[in-house]
N, C-alpha and C positions, 0 to 999 in steps of 0.2 A: 313260320316256322323254318329253319334252316334244316338244310338235307344234312343228315350225319355222312352220308357218302353217296357216290355217283352210281350204285347199280341200280342197274334197270331204269334211271333218270333218261328221258328224252332230252336229245340234242340235235340241232341243225346246224350244220358248218357250211357256208358258202366260201367259194374260192379253195375247196377241200386239196385241190392239186397244188395249192402253193407251200412255201415253206412253214409259215405257221399251221396253215391247215392240217400238213401231213403229220407234224408232230403233235397236234393237239388230237387228231384222231388216233394215234397211237396210245397216247396219255388215256383218253376216255376209255376206249376198248379195253385196256388194261384194268381201268377200275370198274368195267364192266357196266358202262352207260349205253342205252339204245341210241345208237348215232346213225344219222342221215347225211350225206356228204352230197354236196350240189357243186358240179362244175360243168362247163363246157368240156373238158377234157376227159379222155378215157381213164379208168381208175388204174391205179399204179397194180405193178405186179404182186408188191407185198402189202395190199391193202387187208388188215387184220380181219380175221375170220368173224363174220357177223355184221359188218358195217353196211348198211346199204350205201350204195353209190347210184346217183343218178344225173345223167348227162341233161342239162338244162341250159337254155339260153336265160339268163336273169335279167337281160335288157329287153325282154318282149313280157306283155302281159301274160299271155299263155304261158311261157315259162316260169313266169313268178307264181302263178296259180298253181302249175304242176308241182314245183319244187316245193312249196310251202304248204299245199293242200295235202299231199299224201304224207303227213309226217311221222315220226315214230311213237306219236303219242298225243294226247290233247294239246293244242296249241297254247293254251293258260298254263300246260304245266312245262311246257317246253323250253329250253335256253336257246336261242339263236345267237351264233357268233358270225357276224359278216367281216369275211377277209375279202371277198372279191374286189378287184380292184387292176387299176394298172398301178404296179406296185413302185415303179423305178422311175425316179425325178427325171432323167435323162430320156427315157420314152415319153411322160407327159409334156416334155419341153418339145419334141419332135411333132407332137399331135396334140394341143392344148386342146382343141374341142373334144376330141376322142377321151382325154383325161377328163374333162369335166364331165362329160356323157356318162363314163362308167364310174368315175370315184365319187361323183356328187348325185347327178341324177337317179343311178341305180340305187345309191343308199336310201334316198329319200322314198323312192317308190317301193323299194323292200319293205321299209318301216310302214308305210302306209298299209302296202298288203298284209303285212304281218298283223297288225291291228284289224284288218277285217277279217282275218282268220281266225281271229280271237285270241292272238297271241299277246305277251305282255313283254317279256324280257328279251333286250337284245342289249348285245355286247359289240362296239365298235372299234376296229383298230385304227385308230390315228398315230399321228407321228409329233416327235420332238422337233421336229423343222417346222412347225406351224408358230412356234415361240418368235417373238421379236428377239433380235441381238441384244446381250446384255454384256456392261462392262464389270470387270471386276471378278472376285472368286464365288459369288453367291450364287449358290445352286437355284435353279429355275422352278417355281412354283407352279400348281396349276392357275394361281390368281394372276400370273405374270401377262402382262399384253402378247397379243397374237399378231403376225404379220403374214399376210399372203405376198410373197414377194417374187413367185414364178408359179408355172401352171400346177405344177405339183401341190404346193402349199395352198394356193388359191383353192383346188379343186376339194383337197382335205378340209378346209375350212368351210367350204360351202356344203359338204356332206355332214358338218357337224353342225351347222345352223339349220339345215334341213331336219334333220333327226331331233335336234333340240325343241324345234317347232312343235313336233309331233308329241315330244315328251311333256310339254307344257300346256298344250292345247287339247291331247286326246288321250293321254294317261300311258303313254309308252314308258316301260320301267327301262331306262337308258343309261347304259354305261359308256363311256368314252374313254379309250385306254389310249394316252398318249405314249408310244414307245421309244425309248432310246434305240441306240444303234444295236440292232439285236445280231447276233452271228450265232454259228455253230454249223454242224453238218448239213449240207444240203440247202445252204444259204444261198441266195441269189450271187451269181458272179461279180455283179455291177457294186456291190458293197466292199466298203474300205478294206475290212478284214480280209476278204478274198481276193482283192487287187494285190494286197501284199504279198499274199498266199502264191498267186500265179506268177507274179516275178521272182519269188524265193525257190518254186518249183523248175522254174525254167535256169535256175543256178546265178540270178541277177541279184544285187542289192536290190531292197525293196524301195525305190526313192517314189515318195509319195506327192501328190499334187500340193499338199497344205500339211506338211509334217509337224506343223510347229502347234496346229489346233488342238485343243483338249476335250476329247469325247468322253461319253457316258456308254461304255460297252457292256452290253447285257447278253449273257450265254441263253441260249433257246429254251434249255431245261426250266432256269429261273422264270425266264418270261412265261412258260406254260403252267408252272404252280401257282404264280400270281394270279393268271387269268382264272384260273379255277377256283381258288380262294375267294376272287370277286364275284363269281360268277355262282356261288355258294351262300351267298349274302341275302336275305330276305330282299326280293324285287318289291321297289317303291316307285309309284308313279313319280316321273320327272328325270332331271339328267344329271348324272354324277359324273365327274371329270377326273381321272385319275392318272398321276404319272407312275409308268412302269418303267424303272430305273434302278440303278445301283446306287445313284448319289456320291459316286466317286469317278473322278475324270482321269483319264489317261491321254497323254499326249501322243497323236498318231506316230509320231517316230518312236515312240517307246514301244508303243504296239508292235510295230515294224520290226525292232531291234530283236523283240522276243520270237519273233517267225523268223527271223534270220538266225537265231541260235539253233532252233527246230530243223532248220535246214543245212546248216553248215555254212552259210554264205556268210560275205561280209555286212555287218550293221549299217544302217545310214547315219548321217550326221544327225546330232539332236542338239541343237544351241539356241541362242536368243536370235541368231540369222537366219532361220528357217522361215519360210512364208507360213504364216498363221499364228507365228507364236504368240501367246497372250490372249488369243481368243478362246472361247470355250462354249461348249454346250452340253452342260451337266445338270441333271434335274433332280430337285427335292423329291423324294420317295416317301415323305412323312405320313402323308395322308394315306396312301397304302398301308403302310406299317400300322397304322393308327387302327384302322379299318379291320384288317386280318392277321395282323401279327408278322407277316411275311418280310423276310429278308433275303437277299441274294446268296445261295449257296455256293457259287463257283465263282473264284478269283479269275482273273483275266489269264494269267499263266496256265492254271489248269484247263481251263475252256480251249485255249489254244492249243493245248496239247492233246484235248480229246477232238478238235476239230481238223488239225492238220493231217492226221492218217486217214482220215474218212476223206477228206478230199483229195489226198493223193492216191487212195485206192483205186 
């Protein structure tokens, strides 16, 4: 039976202090869910009323037991969103062993501990970057080949594999969400949109490293809505992989031009001579639409207009 709404529904979020976690907490609190937030960091000053916050080290068995064992409701009825990770590829490249421990080892240990607590439903945030490069204009589906080509993608794929094994053998109801390039207020400074905004705020033309690449840029509010719709599906033992993306590509230079307009600076060049031109990472979102009816509501121009003042504040 599907839940008609989120009122009093128990939810646990790991990595609650991160970009995805903060936005999901606000949405769930507004919807009336009973939320337990887990993170090593202290709670933010604007934590919504009624949200429980527990500082735990999920890398330790004791931290896992403490975090999952005192949840907001029966584990079997609780939705567990797992976001805790070393989230920036550049940080993973600096310390590949730590990336594998945090991004893969912790995810598998968490899934196992969740089953031991009697939990079933787990939603794991993966990345579009795990897909192997493709040629042409076809959007990438969930059945497309994957490739671990750096410490970040290797760790993400190892996490997917570990959790998928638990789903196949032990009955975990797992949904792996492969997220496209997510942006919005509060995003990490290393993301492509924030890199462009940093330059524009300094009065400079945003000259990007690979301006010709076509990316799938998804606003954070649409991400959260898609996650909630997927979490609202009846949990079924096994693994479901779902792309969470717009299905529409924007060249990085086009995005930077929109930011230049907002900042009042000269736009960057955008032509076939630019690095990365002809390459694309745009995902097929038809599985998500078929399962939930979800469609993104925020066009890139609107999303950037919402992000820019929040970034400059």
